[in-house]
C-alpha positions as CSV (number, residue, x, y, z in Angstrom):
1,X,-124.3,63.3,-85.0
2,X,-121.1,61.2,-85.0
3,X,-118.5,61.4,-81.8
4,X,-116.1,63.5,-84.1
5,X,-119.0,66.0,-85.0
6,X,-119.9,66.5,-81.1
7,X,-116.6,66.4,-80.0
8,X,-114.5,69.9,-78.6
9,X,-112.1,71.1,-81.2
10,X,-108.7,70.3,-80.1
11,X,-106.4,73.0,-78.1
12,X,-104.1,73.5,-80.9
13,X,-107.1,74.2,-83.5
14,X,-108.8,76.5,-81.3
15,X,-105.4,78.2,-80.8
16,X,-104.8,78.2,-84.6
17,X,-108.4,80.0,-84.9
18,X,-107.8,82.7,-82.5
19,X,-104.6,83.3,-83.6
20,X,-105.9,83.6,-87.3
21,X,-108.9,86.0,-85.9
22,X,-106.3,87.9,-84.1
23,X,-103.8,88.4,-87.2
24,X,-106.9,88.9,-89.6
25,X,-108.4,91.5,-87.5
26,X,-104.9,93.2,-87.3
27,X,-104.5,93.3,-90.6
28,X,-107.4,94.6,-91.7
29,X,-107.5,97.2,-89.5
30,X,-104.3,98.6,-90.7
31,X,-104.6,98.0,-94.3
32,X,-105.6,100.5,-97.0
33,X,-106.9,97.4,-99.2
34,X,-108.1,94.3,-98.2
35,X,-105.0,91.9,-97.5
36,X,-105.0,88.3,-99.2
37,X,-105.8,85.2,-97.2
38,X,-102.2,84.0,-97.9
39,X,-100.4,86.9,-96.3
40,X,-103.1,86.5,-93.1
41,X,-102.3,82.8,-92.7
42,X,-98.4,83.6,-93.5
43,X,-98.7,86.3,-90.7
44,X,-100.4,84.0,-88.1
45,X,-97.9,81.3,-88.7
46,X,-100.0,78.7,-90.2
47,X,-100.2,77.2,-93.3
48,X,-103.1,78.4,-96.0
49,X,-104.7,75.1,-95.7
50,X,-105.0,75.6,-91.9
51,X,-106.7,78.9,-92.9
52,X,-109.2,77.4,-95.3
53,X,-110.1,74.7,-92.7
54,X,-111.2,77.4,-90.5
55,X,-112.6,80.0,-92.6
56,X,-113.4,78.4,-96.2
57,X,-114.1,81.8,-97.7
58,X,-113.1,85.0,-97.4
59,X,-116.7,85.9,-96.5
60,X,-116.4,83.2,-93.6
61,X,-113.3,85.4,-91.9
62,X,-114.6,88.4,-92.4
63,X,-118.1,87.5,-90.8
64,X,-116.0,85.8,-87.8
65,X,-113.9,89.3,-87.3
66,X,-117.1,91.3,-87.9
67,X,-118.8,89.0,-85.3
68,X,-116.2,89.0,-82.9
69,X,-115.6,92.8,-83.0
70,X,-119.5,93.0,-82.1
71,X,-119.3,90.9,-79.4
72,X,-115.9,92.5,-77.9
73,X,-118.1,95.9,-78.4
74,X,-121.3,94.8,-76.4
75,X,-119.4,92.7,-73.5
76,X,-116.8,95.1,-73.3
77,X,-119.3,98.0,-72.3
78,X,-120.5,95.7,-69.5
79,X,-116.9,94.9,-68.6
80,X,-116.1,98.6,-68.5
81,X,-119.1,99.7,-66.5
82,X,-118.3,96.9,-63.8
83,X,-114.7,98.2,-63.0
84,X,-114.9,102.0,-64.1
85,X,-117.2,105.2,-63.6
86,X,-119.6,105.5,-66.4
87,X,-118.1,108.4,-68.4
88,X,-114.6,106.9,-68.2
89,X,-116.2,103.8,-69.4
90,X,-117.5,105.7,-72.2
91,X,-114.5,107.1,-73.1
92,X,-113.1,103.7,-73.3
93,X,-115.5,102.0,-75.2
94,X,-115.3,104.7,-77.8
95,X,-111.9,104.0,-78.5
96,X,-112.9,100.2,-78.8
97,X,-115.6,101.4,-81.3
98,X,-112.6,103.3,-83.5
99,X,-110.8,100.2,-83.6
100,X,-114.0,98.5,-85.0
101,X,-114.1,101.0,-87.4
102,X,-110.7,100.8,-88.7
103,X,-111.1,96.8,-88.7
104,X,-114.1,97.4,-90.8
105,X,-112.6,99.9,-93.3
106,X,-110.1,97.3,-94.3
107,X,-112.7,94.6,-95.1
108,X,-115.4,97.3,-96.6
109,X,-115.6,95.7,-100.1
110,X,-116.5,92.1,-98.6
111,X,-118.6,93.6,-95.8
112,X,-120.7,95.6,-98.1
113,X,-121.3,92.7,-100.6
114,X,-122.3,90.6,-97.2
115,X,-124.5,93.4,-95.8
116,X,-126.1,93.5,-99.6
117,X,-126.5,89.9,-100.3
118,X,-128.0,89.7,-96.6
119,X,-125.2,87.3,-94.9
120,X,-124.5,90.1,-92.3
121,X,-127.5,91.7,-90.6
122,X,-127.0,95.4,-90.4
123,X,-129.6,96.4,-88.7
124,X,-129.0,93.7,-85.6
125,X,-125.7,94.8,-85.4
126,X,-127.1,98.7,-85.1
127,X,-129.2,97.7,-82.4
128,X,-126.6,95.8,-80.3
129,X,-124.3,98.6,-80.7
130,X,-127.0,101.0,-79.4
131,X,-128.1,98.9,-76.5
132,X,-124.3,99.1,-75.5
133,X,-124.3,102.8,-75.6
134,X,-127.6,103.0,-73.8
135,X,-126.5,100.9,-70.9
136,X,-123.3,103.5,-70.7
137,X,-125.5,106.2,-70.8
138,X,-128.2,104.8,-68.2
139,X,-125.3,104.1,-65.8
140,X,-123.7,107.7,-66.6
141,X,-127.1,109.4,-65.8
142,X,-127.6,107.6,-62.7
143,X,-124.1,108.6,-61.4
144,X,-124.5,112.0,-62.5
145,X,-121.4,111.7,-65.0
146,X,-123.4,112.0,-68.2
147,X,-126.3,114.4,-69.6
148,X,-129.7,113.0,-69.5
149,X,-130.7,114.9,-72.7
150,X,-128.3,112.6,-75.2
151,X,-129.4,109.3,-76.8
152,X,-127.5,106.7,-78.3
153,X,-128.3,107.7,-81.8
154,X,-126.6,110.8,-80.7
155,X,-123.4,109.0,-79.6
156,X,-123.3,106.7,-82.5
157,X,-123.6,109.3,-85.1
158,X,-121.0,111.3,-83.2
159,X,-118.8,108.5,-83.3
160,X,-119.2,107.8,-86.9
161,X,-118.2,111.5,-87.9
162,X,-115.5,111.4,-85.8
163,X,-113.7,108.3,-87.2
164,X,-115.0,109.6,-90.7
165,X,-112.9,112.8,-90.4
166,X,-110.1,111.5,-88.2
167,X,-109.9,107.5,-89.4
168,X,-107.5,105.3,-87.4
169,X,-104.9,104.4,-87.4
170,X,-103.4,107.3,-89.4
171,X,-105.3,110.0,-87.5
172,X,-104.9,108.5,-84.0
173,X,-104.3,111.9,-81.9
174,X,-106.9,113.9,-84.1
175,X,-109.4,111.2,-83.2
176,X,-108.4,111.2,-79.6
177,X,-108.8,115.0,-79.3
178,X,-112.6,114.9,-81.0
179,X,-113.4,112.1,-78.6
180,X,-112.5,114.1,-75.5
181,X,-114.3,117.2,-77.0
182,X,-117.4,114.7,-77.7
183,X,-116.7,113.4,-73.8
184,X,-116.6,117.2,-72.6
185,X,-120.2,117.9,-74.2
186,X,-121.4,115.2,-72.7
187,X,-121.1,115.9,-69.2
188,X,-123.6,117.7,-67.1
189,X,-123.3,121.5,-67.0
């Protein structure tokens, strides 16, 4: 390996990549249709060549967003539990999950094609997300904040149902009410 291949990326390159990822995530989350790569680059304040240097294909950008969002959900569960009571952490995490679903909806065509081709391991993502939910449920049970008869699968199915009937961002208030109802049902009687 040459020195150039082992060297850490320049600070401006890292900033550009992070900016592209943040802008693309926001644009995919708020778009009815997949935004163009040119529009993402323009919104991020970089040239299209910079976008392609970091993400040579639409699939590579979608993959990076998808992985970033899954990592945020899994690390977010730990971080929330580290500073909030378990039931509050669970409710905040549900909002993060809703943001992830909204982002996925904006890149659905590409994402489905990638899952079908095996480029994204959907089963692995599901395992990671269920583990995050289980961690919060276990903490909530130990604290007496959450019911003991609820499974991570129950929570995941409920969240998918809520965000299917009240997709974000256009139904933010309705999704919030439904999440509050779900949380009320998760508390011990």
